[in-house]
N, C-alpha and C positions, 0 to 999 in steps of 0.2 A: 504493500500500500504506500502510495506517495506521501511524503511528509507534508504536513500543513505549514510548517515554518521553513523558510529557506535558510541558508547558512548565515546570512546577515542578521535576520530577525532572531534566530537562535542565539547568536553571539550577543546581541543586545539584551535579550532576556537573561542570559547567563550572567552578564555583567551586572544587571540591576539586582537580580536575586542573590548575588554574592553578599548583599547586605543582610540576608536572612540570619536572625540571631539564634532562635531555638527551633528544634524539630517540630513540625506540624503535620497534620494528617488531613487529607481530603477524602470524603466519603461520598461516592457517586451512586445514585440510584437510577437504574434503568429497568426495562421490562422486555419480555419476549414479545414478538409480533410487531405491530405497528408502533413505532416510537421515533417520530421525526427528530433528527439530530442526535439521537443517543450515541450512535457509533462515532460520529464526528466529535461529540463532546468528550467521550472517553479518550479518543486519540489526542485531542488537544491537551487534556489534562496529563496524559502520559508523557507527551513531549515536553510540557512544562516541568513536570517532576524529574525528568531525565537531566535537567540542567542544574539541579542542586540536590545533593544527597540528604539534605534536611527535610525534603518534601517527600511524602509517601501518599500513594493513592490506593484506596480500597474500593472495589466495585461490588455493589450489592443489587439484589433484585427487590423492587418495591413489592413484589408478590410473595416471594419466599422469605424475605427478610422484613416482613410487614411490621413486626414489633419494633425493630430498630428504626424503620421509617417513621413510625408513629412517635417515637422518642424525640425525633428531630422535627416533627410536624411536616414531613415530606408527603405530599399527596399527588404530585405530578412528576412526569419524567420527560427529559432528563432533569434531575435536580441534584445538587451536591451542597454539602456543608463543609466548612473548614473548622477543624478542632484545634485547640491550642496545644501547647507542649505537654499538658497533663491529660490530653484527650477530652477536654471539656468543650461542650458546644456553647458558644457565646452568641448565638443568634444571627450568625452570618451565613446566608444561604443564596445560592444562585439557581434560578429556574431557567433552563435553556443554555445554549452554548455561549460562553463569554468570548466570542470572536470579534473581529473588526475592532471598533474603538473600545469595546468592553474588555479587551485584554488588559487595558490600563486599570480598570477597577479590580480585576482578578489579581494582578501583580501587587497593587496597593493593599488589598486585603491579606494576601499572603505575607507581605513584609510586616504589616502592622500586627497581624495575629501572631507572628513569630516573636514579637516583643519590641519592634521598632516604635519609638515614641510618636504618639499622635499629638501634633502641635496645635492646641487651641489655647486661647487666652484663659487666664484663671477664672474670670467671670463666666465665660462660656462653660468651662468644666464644672463649675459650681452649679450652674443651671442644669446641666446634664445629670449630675449626681443627685439632684433634688427630685428627679422624676420617680415617683413611687407606684404609678399605675401601670398595668400591662399595656404595652404599645407594640403594634405591628405596623411596619412600614413596608409598603410595596412600591418599588420603583419600576415602572414600565419603560422599556427601552427598545430601540432597534439598533442593529449592529452598525448601521451607517451613520448614526447620530453622534456628532462630535461633542455634544454637550451632555450626553447621558451619563458618561462615566463619572463626572463630577458629582452628580446627584446620588449615584449608587455609592460612591466613596463616603459621602457625608452620612448616608443612612447606615452603612456598615460600621462606621466609626461610632455612631451613637449606640449601636448594639454592643460593640466591644467595650464601651465605657460604662454601660449600665445594664445589669442583668435583667431588668424589667423590659428591655427593648429587644425586639427581633426585627431584622431588616432583610428583605429579599429582593434581588434583581429578578425581573420577569421579562423575558424576551417576548415582546408583544405579538410577533407574527407566529411564533410557535404555539403560543397559548391564546389563540384568537377568541375563544369563547370567554375566557376571563377578561380579555381586553374589551370585548363588547359589553360585558357586564358592568365594567367600570368606565364605559364611554371614552375609551382612549382614542382620541383623534389627533393628538400631538404628543411628542415625547421630548424630554422625559416627563412622565406624569407620575406624581407622587400621591399615593393613597394611604392615609393613616387610619388604622382601625376600621378599614372598609367604608369610611364615611366622609372623612375630611380630606380635601384635595389641594394640591399645589401643582403648578405646571412650570416647567423650566428648571434649569440648573440653579436651584435656590441656595443662598448661603445658609450656613448652619443655624444662624439666628432665625431664619424663616421657619425652619423645621421646629425649632424650640418654641417659637411664638404659637404655632399651630397646636403643638402637643400640650403646651401649658394651658390652653383654653378648653381642653377636653375634660 
């Protein structure tokens, strides 16, 4: 099978992921039969993990490993979560292949989950730490969208910094039924607790303002 990354891209990814601090694990859920982009997602994650020995990939079936999928709240395929160095799920999930511009949100999540410092001002960090209610953030993206990765990165950082928050990238074209349900006509579209919406690559303060009103 032909590689997804050419030599130049592979070299770039290798150089960036050299900053990885602690070992982390990716857990990918696929299924037998019709599963758009499952094979491509697995290949992409395998190629990324090949660039750094601190990254490992486990591939599971959403059907035969249903209990594990339920633990991570995985209901769609392909979906994967990133676990920290202790194997703890910190609410960082990708639904669909993180190709195109979304490779940036994947790499960012890997580095930060490995222990790279997330740089927010102290006032912002205090607001994040003050969130005590359960929050789910869905960020709908398309792979050709240059602004989507920034929204995904902010959502995932919120999840990494507060155990009450879960954040998931959703590739809008793969999961069209869910996109239709949430009236996704432009991306990135951010949906918080399935009710509250933002559109565009919003700053972290916009996420917090919306969350704090819930």
